[in-house]
C-alpha positions in Angstrom: 77.6 70.7 39.0 74.6 68.8 38.2 74.3 65.6 40.7 72.2 62.7 39.3 69.2 61.4 41.4 69.5 58.0 43.0 67.7 55.2 41.0 64.9 53.5 42.6 65.6 51.2 45.4 65.3 47.3 44.8 66.7 44.8 42.3 66.3 47.3 39.4 68.0 50.2 41.9 70.5 51.0 44.3 70.9 47.3 45.1 71.2 46.3 41.6 73.6 49.4 41.8 75.7 47.9 44.7 75.8 44.6 42.9 77.5 45.5 39.9 79.9 47.6 42.0 81.0 44.5 44.4 80.9 42.3 40.9 83.3 45.2 39.4 85.7 45.4 42.2 85.9 41.3 42.9 86.4 40.5 39.0 89.8 43.7 38.7 91.1 42.0 42.5 91.3 38.7 40.5 92.2 40.2 37.2 95.4 41.7 39.0 96.6 38.4 40.5 95.9 36.7 36.7 98.0 39.6 35.4 100.7 39.0 37.7 100.7 35.2 37.1 100.9 35.6 33.3 102.4 38.6 32.2 104.9 39.5 34.4 107.2 37.4 32.1 106.7 39.6 29.4 107.5 42.3 31.0 110.7 41.3 32.7 112.8 42.9 29.9 111.7 46.3 30.6 112.6 45.8 34.3 116.0 44.8 33.4 116.5 47.8 30.7 115.1 50.4 33.2 116.3 48.7 36.2 113.1 49.2 37.7 110.3 46.8 38.5 107.8 49.5 38.5 107.3 49.5 34.7 106.4 46.0 34.6 104.4 46.4 37.5 102.4 49.6 36.3 102.0 47.9 33.0 100.3 44.9 34.3 97.9 46.3 36.6 96.9 48.7 33.5 96.2 45.6 31.6 94.4 44.0 34.4 92.0 47.1 35.0 91.3 47.3 30.8 90.6 43.8 31.0 87.9 43.4 34.3 86.4 46.6 33.6 85.7 45.3 30.1 84.4 42.3 31.3 82.2 43.4 33.6 80.9 46.4 31.4 80.0 43.5 28.9 78.7 41.0 31.3 76.1 43.7 32.2 75.4 44.8 29.0 76.5 48.1 28.9 78.0 50.6 26.5 81.8 51.2 27.3 82.0 54.6 26.8 79.0 55.7 28.8 80.0 53.2 31.4 83.7 54.8 31.7 83.4 57.8 29.5 86.8 56.6 28.2 85.4 56.1 24.7 86.0 57.9 21.2 83.3 60.3 21.9 85.1 61.8 25.1 88.1 61.6 23.5 88.2 65.5 21.1 91.1 67.0 21.1 90.1 69.8 23.2 89.5 67.7 25.7 92.7 66.0 25.9 94.5 69.5 26.0 92.6 70.9 28.5 92.6 68.2 30.7 96.5 67.5 30.3 96.8 71.4 31.2 95.1 71.4 34.4 96.9 68.6 35.9 100.1 70.3 34.3 99.4 73.6 36.0 97.9 72.7 39.0 101.1 71.9 40.6 103.5 73.7 38.0 102.4 77.0 39.4 102.8 76.3 43.0 106.2 74.6 42.9 107.5 77.6 40.7 106.0 79.9 42.9 108.0 78.1 46.0 111.5 78.0 43.8 110.8 81.9 43.2 110.0 82.5 46.9 112.7 80.0 47.7 110.9 77.6 49.9 112.3 74.7 47.8 115.6 75.2 46.2 117.4 73.5 43.1 120.4 72.1 43.5 122.7 69.4 41.3 122.7 65.9 41.8 125.0 63.1 40.0 125.5 62.9 36.7 123.0 61.1 33.8 121.0 61.5 30.9 117.8 63.9 31.9 116.0 62.0 28.5 116.4 58.4 29.9 115.0 59.6 33.1 112.3 61.3 31.5 111.2 58.7 29.4 111.6 56.5 32.2 108.8 58.5 34.0 107.1 58.5 31.2 106.5 54.9 30.9 106.0 54.5 35.0 103.3 57.1 35.1 101.2 56.8 32.0 99.9 53.3 32.7 99.8 54.1 36.4 98.1 57.1 36.1 95.2 55.0 34.0 95.1 52.1 36.3 94.3 54.3 39.1 91.7 56.1 37.1 89.8 53.3 35.4 89.5 52.1 39.5 88.4 55.3 41.4 86.9 57.3 38.3 85.7 54.7 35.6 83.0 52.5 35.9 83.0 52.1 39.7 82.8 56.2 39.6 79.6 55.8 37.3 78.1 53.1 39.3 78.2 55.4 42.6 77.2 58.3 40.6 74.0 56.4 39.4 73.1 54.8 42.8 73.9 57.5 45.0 74.5 60.7 43.5 77.3 63.1 42.1 78.6 64.1 45.4 78.7 61.1 47.2 80.7 59.6 44.1 83.2 62.4 44.4 83.5 61.9 48.3 83.9 58.0 48.5 86.2 57.7 45.4 88.5 60.5 46.6 88.7 59.1 50.5 89.5 55.6 49.4 91.9 57.1 46.7 93.5 58.7 49.6 93.7 55.5 51.4 95.5 53.7 49.0 98.6 55.7 49.5 98.8 54.8 53.2 101.5 52.7 53.0 103.8 54.9 50.8 107.3 55.8 52.3 107.1 59.2 54.3 103.0 59.0 54.9 101.4 61.6 57.3 98.2 62.7 57.6 98.8 65.9 56.0 100.0 63.8 52.9 96.4 61.2 52.7 94.2 64.7 52.8 96.4 65.8 50.3 96.2 63.1 47.7 92.5 62.9 48.8 92.3 66.4 47.8 93.9 65.6 44.3 91.4 63.1 44.0 88.4 65.2 43.7 90.5 67.8 41.6 90.3 64.7 39.1 87.1 64.0 39.7 85.8 67.3 38.5 88.2 67.1 35.7 86.3 64.0 34.5 82.8 65.9 35.2 83.7 68.8 33.9 84.8 67.3 30.3 82.8 64.2 30.6 86.2 62.1 30.0 88.0 59.9 31.8 90.5 60.5 29.0 90.9 64.2 30.5 91.6 63.1 33.5 93.7 60.5 32.9 96.0 62.9 31.4 95.6 65.2 34.1 96.6 62.6 36.6 99.8 62.4 34.4 100.4 65.5 34.1 100.4 66.5 37.7 102.7 63.5 38.4 104.9 64.1 35.2 105.7 67.6 36.2 107.0 66.9 40.2 109.0 64.1 38.9 110.3 64.6 35.7 110.1 68.6 35.5 110.8 69.6 38.8 112.9 66.0 39.9 110.8 65.6 43.0 109.3 62.7 44.7 106.2 62.3 43.8 103.6 60.5 46.7 107.2 59.4 48.4 108.4 57.6 46.1 111.8 58.8 43.5 113.4 57.7 40.9 117.0 58.8 40.0 117.3 62.5 39.2 120.1 63.3 36.7 121.6 66.7 36.9 119.3 68.6 39.4 116.7 68.2 42.0 114.6 70.3 44.1 114.2 69.7 47.8 112.4 71.3 50.8 113.6 74.2 52.2 110.8 75.7 53.9 108.3 74.5 56.3 107.0 70.8 55.6 103.0 71.8 55.9 103.9 74.2 52.7 106.1 72.4 50.5 105.3 68.5 51.4 108.6 67.9 52.4 110.0 64.3 51.7 106.4 63.1 50.3 106.7 65.4 47.6 105.5 69.1 46.8 101.9 67.3 46.3 101.3 67.0 50.2 102.1 70.7 50.6 99.6 73.2 51.3 100.7 75.3 48.1 99.8 72.6 46.2 96.4 72.8 47.9 96.1 76.3 46.7 96.8 75.2 43.0 94.1 72.6 43.1 91.6 75.0 44.3 92.4 77.3 42.1 92.3 75.3 38.8 89.2 73.7 39.9 87.5 77.1 40.1 88.7 77.9 36.3 87.3 74.6 35.4 84.2 75.2 37.2 83.6 78.8 35.4 85.0 76.8 32.2 82.0 74.1 32.7 79.4 77.0 33.4 78.5 75.6 37.0 80.1 79.3 39.0 79.6 82.0 36.9 81.3 85.3 38.7 80.3 88.8 38.0 80.4 92.1 39.0 77.6 93.7 41.3 78.3 97.6 41.9 81.9 97.3 43.6 82.0 93.8 44.7 82.4 90.6 42.5 79.8 88.1 43.1 80.1 84.0 43.1 76.6 81.9 41.8 77.2 78.7 41.3 74.7 76.8 39.0 74.2 73.5 38.8 74.4 72.8 35.1 76.6 70.4 33.1 77.1 67.2 32.1 74.3 64.7 31.3 73.2 61.7 33.1 75.5 58.6 33.3 
């Protein structure tokens, strides 16, 4: 992976980057409160229809993060596309498809293998409409995923990358992403570590495809597979699961237990495996055969400076 060099210190260097990062955080917090005050009445209808407030909350916070990011970027005279990697130039069909696929297979393969090995089991649940439940899941997860990507791997990620390098940007945003879930139901040390690992995976998607669109779709797919396909909790939260649900039957450290599959060691293997394939796809890692051995060469190639 190509890491960016820290900008020289002083007013025009890391100090300036830190000031912009603080401004981004402050404006984002204000925007979330303002959105809650002014937009909530418009989203009450959605809550009444679906029976859940999570959709309204997700839409409000998504609007708030889009607005705050746009305000700060305009304030500092930056380009939306370059600062967020959420511009038209980063929205190619190939990037979107591969990002979606990365998130989908990173969790679908581990959970599918656990079903086959009976580490988790599929059992009947209350009757209901699968289509309605799937629609609710998509309506909740799409804006929620975009909100978290804008928060952790959007403009703030770019700023940290400019000031302190790519490795620092990946590490700090991933830890912060894990800590965001500290108050979720059923939280544990392992679940927080696994969410942080998922954050690092999504950062790699953003870097490998140079696209926040790709990271957004990977994030959405990762959660959607759990919630709508296998009917498991996501980060300790669950929606109605009509027809069937997938429950842990094996050790919690493997399956994730009540938190959902993303907290288990099986999910870690899925994330690491897909991350390795992405690194090969991006040209960061080359695998070739030397005699009777396979050799892995890490080559710092890839994306441009932000």
